Residue, then its C-alpha position, 0 to 999 in steps of 0.5 A: m500499500d502506497a505510504h501517503y494514501s489512507r481511506t481514513q486520512p486525507t492524501r498527501s502529497l509528497a511535497e507537503t510531507m517533505p520539509a521545503c529546500r531553499e537554495h540561493c540564487i547566486r544572480c540576485h541573492k534571494d533565497f528560494s524553494v520554487n524556481y519558474p521563467s521569470a522568479c528571478i528579477v534584478p532591477h537596474v541601479f542607479d547612481s546617486r553621485c551623478d547628476p542627472l541629465r536635464l531635458y529640454s522639458g525641463e525634467f532630468q533623467w537618470m541613467s542606470e549605471c548597470c545598463g546606461g541608457y537601456g534603463t532609465v527614469t525621469e525625475e520632475e525635480p532633482g531630489s523631488g522623488v517623483f519619478r516616472m518609470m517610463e516602462l522600466t524594465a528589470c536589469y535581468r528577468g529570468p530563472h534563479t540559478t545556483r551555478k556559477d557558469v551560468v551567470r558568470l559572464q554577467y557579474n556587472g559589479v553594479s546590480i549582478l554582484r558575486c556572492k559575499h559570505n559571512r564567516s557562517g558561510k551566508c551571503i550577506r548580499n541584500h536582494l533588491t527588489q523591483r519596485s515603482r521607484p528607482v533603485f540607487d546604489k546607496e541601498v546595495v551592499y557593496c563589497d571589496g572587489d566588486e569593482q573588478d567585475r564593472h564592464h568598461d566599454g570603450 
């Protein structure tokens, strides 16, 4: 007789009887137990130390530090915190991964960062979330060595 079947008790699936196994995504730094094609979302990161570009309309445009002109937001007045996201996509959207060979060439030293572990072996990176306002660099936990992953085009 099936170990998970009983006429007197409701049937429980094997997944319900097993503890959830949590893995750590080495791209977005989120712990996960379920993975699907768009589970891993890494937002663009904007540099708060740079001045935004003043547009003809009088608004100010910020370009992402990770993807340049491919990720921009517009602010009504500098420092106002009122942003138009202009269909801002993610820096990366896809499945989570635990394999270094998959993400090795995506590390950019800005938004997609290598794991850094504390003494107990836990990754200390914060998981950045895509939301209705931009993510600025001061929200990111940067560590020594991150600058080595920066892509310098040109």
